[in-house]
C-alpha positions in Angstrom: 134.1 97.8 -30.5 136.6 99.6 -28.4 136.1 101.6 -25.3 137.6 105.1 -24.9 137.8 107.0 -21.6 137.0 110.7 -21.3 137.2 113.0 -18.2 134.8 112.4 -15.3 131.4 114.0 -15.7 127.9 114.0 -14.2 125.0 112.0 -15.6 123.4 115.3 -16.7 126.5 116.2 -18.7 126.4 112.7 -20.3 122.8 113.2 -21.4 123.8 116.6 -22.9 126.6 114.9 -25.0 124.1 112.3 -26.2 121.6 115.1 -27.1 124.3 117.2 -28.9 125.5 114.3 -31.1 122.8 111.7 -31.5 124.7 109.8 -34.2 127.5 108.9 -31.9 126.7 106.4 -29.1 128.2 106.5 -25.6 127.7 104.5 -22.4 128.0 106.1 -18.9 129.5 104.3 -16.0 130.6 105.7 -12.7 131.3 109.2 -14.0 133.1 108.0 -17.2 131.7 108.2 -20.7 132.7 105.3 -23.1 132.5 105.8 -26.8 130.9 102.8 -28.5 132.6 102.1 -31.8 131.4 100.1 -34.8 131.2 96.4 -34.5 131.6 93.3 -36.8 129.1 91.8 -39.2 128.8 88.7 -36.9 128.0 90.9 -33.9 125.4 92.8 -35.8 123.9 89.6 -37.2 123.6 87.9 -33.8 122.1 91.1 -32.2 119.6 91.3 -35.0 118.7 87.7 -34.8 118.1 87.8 -31.1 116.0 91.0 -31.5 113.9 89.4 -34.2 113.4 86.2 -32.2 112.4 88.0 -29.0 110.1 90.4 -30.9 108.3 87.5 -32.5 108.0 85.5 -29.3 106.7 88.5 -27.3 104.3 89.8 -29.9 100.9 90.4 -28.2 102.4 90.5 -24.7 102.8 93.7 -22.6 106.6 93.5 -23.2 108.6 95.5 -25.8 111.9 94.7 -27.4 114.5 97.3 -28.2 117.8 97.3 -30.1 121.1 99.0 -29.1 119.8 102.4 -30.2 117.8 102.7 -27.0 119.6 103.8 -23.8 119.0 101.8 -20.6 119.4 103.6 -17.3 120.0 101.0 -14.7 121.0 103.5 -11.9 122.0 107.1 -11.5 125.6 106.1 -12.3 125.0 103.5 -15.1 123.5 104.1 -18.5 124.2 101.5 -21.2 123.3 100.5 -24.7 122.7 96.8 -24.5 122.5 95.0 -27.8 118.9 94.0 -27.0 116.6 95.0 -24.1 113.2 93.8 -23.1 110.9 95.9 -20.9 107.4 95.2 -19.7 106.9 98.6 -18.1 104.4 100.9 -20.0 106.5 103.9 -19.0 109.2 102.6 -21.4 107.2 103.2 -24.5 106.4 106.0 -26.9 108.6 109.1 -26.4 110.7 107.7 -23.6 114.3 108.8 -24.1 115.7 105.8 -22.2 114.5 102.5 -20.7 114.0 102.9 -16.9 112.8 99.5 -16.1 114.6 96.9 -18.1 113.5 93.3 -17.6 116.0 91.4 -19.8 119.3 92.7 -21.2 121.4 91.0 -23.9 125.1 91.8 -24.4 126.7 90.3 -27.5 130.4 89.9 -26.5 133.2 91.4 -28.6 136.8 90.5 -27.8 137.5 94.2 -27.1 134.6 94.7 -24.6 134.1 91.3 -23.1 136.0 92.0 -19.9 134.0 95.2 -19.4 130.7 93.5 -20.2 131.5 90.7 -17.7 132.8 93.0 -15.0 131.4 96.3 -13.7 128.7 96.4 -16.3 127.3 93.0 -15.3 127.5 94.2 -11.6 125.3 97.2 -12.5 122.8 94.9 -14.2 122.7 92.7 -11.2 122.1 95.7 -8.9 119.2 97.0 -11.0 115.9 96.0 -9.3 113.9 95.5 -12.4 116.3 93.3 -14.3 115.3 89.6 -14.0 117.6 88.0 -16.6 120.9 88.8 -18.4 122.3 87.1 -21.5 125.9 87.1 -22.5 126.2 85.9 -26.1 129.5 84.7 -27.5 130.6 85.8 -31.0 133.3 83.1 -31.5 131.2 80.0 -30.8 127.5 79.1 -30.4 127.2 79.7 -26.7 124.8 81.8 -24.7 125.3 82.3 -20.9 122.3 83.3 -18.8 122.0 84.9 -15.4 118.5 84.7 -13.9 117.4 86.3 -10.7 115.5 84.0 -8.4 114.5 85.5 -5.1 117.7 87.4 -4.1 120.2 85.1 -5.9 121.5 85.1 -9.5 121.6 81.7 -11.1 124.0 80.9 -13.9 123.6 78.6 -16.9 125.2 78.1 -20.3 123.6 76.8 -23.5 125.4 75.4 -26.5 124.5 75.2 -30.2 122.2 72.2 -30.1 120.3 73.3 -27.0 117.2 75.4 -26.4 117.5 78.4 -24.1 114.7 79.2 -21.7 113.9 82.7 -20.7 111.9 81.6 -17.7 111.2 85.2 -16.5 109.4 85.9 -19.8 107.9 82.4 -20.3 109.6 81.9 -23.7 112.3 79.7 -25.2 114.3 79.5 -28.4 117.0 77.4 -30.0 120.6 78.8 -29.5 121.4 77.9 -33.2 118.6 80.4 -34.3 120.5 83.3 -32.7 123.5 82.4 -34.9 121.6 82.1 -38.2 123.8 83.5 -41.1 126.9 83.9 -38.8 130.2 82.8 -40.3 132.8 81.7 -37.8 
């Protein structure tokens, strides 16, 4: 996935672009629109695995799991397409055009977008009041990094292939290796 810059525009203009061409996906950050290009098979497999794991673990709960087709608006200046999003807010269901109260966001890192995902994008996630946990998932090794909000601080941890990752804010856990099922390094 590569990022392409376009001229500065308002959030309203961004939503018009999205409406006019729903088959092309963009992210919006600080007045810039970034075209989200196709990804690798490993990236898609990891995203799909995490979506399926979270969907299964959260079945019957008030939370919903969405894939990268669902826009997440974390502020007036930041609208992203995380690989996986969990929301527990009933307003984020049905005909909602975007998630307004994400609880957990998952970014599967691509070499071309990793700096962006770890930089300003992660800062936007940290500033969003509803986000309680962020996952950064490596595509080159079995490694998942977590940032979890506790009181007013963000706590960091990293989990390797043989470990179990805990999503304390949702009361669930899963094996890191399960996120990488069918991935070929």
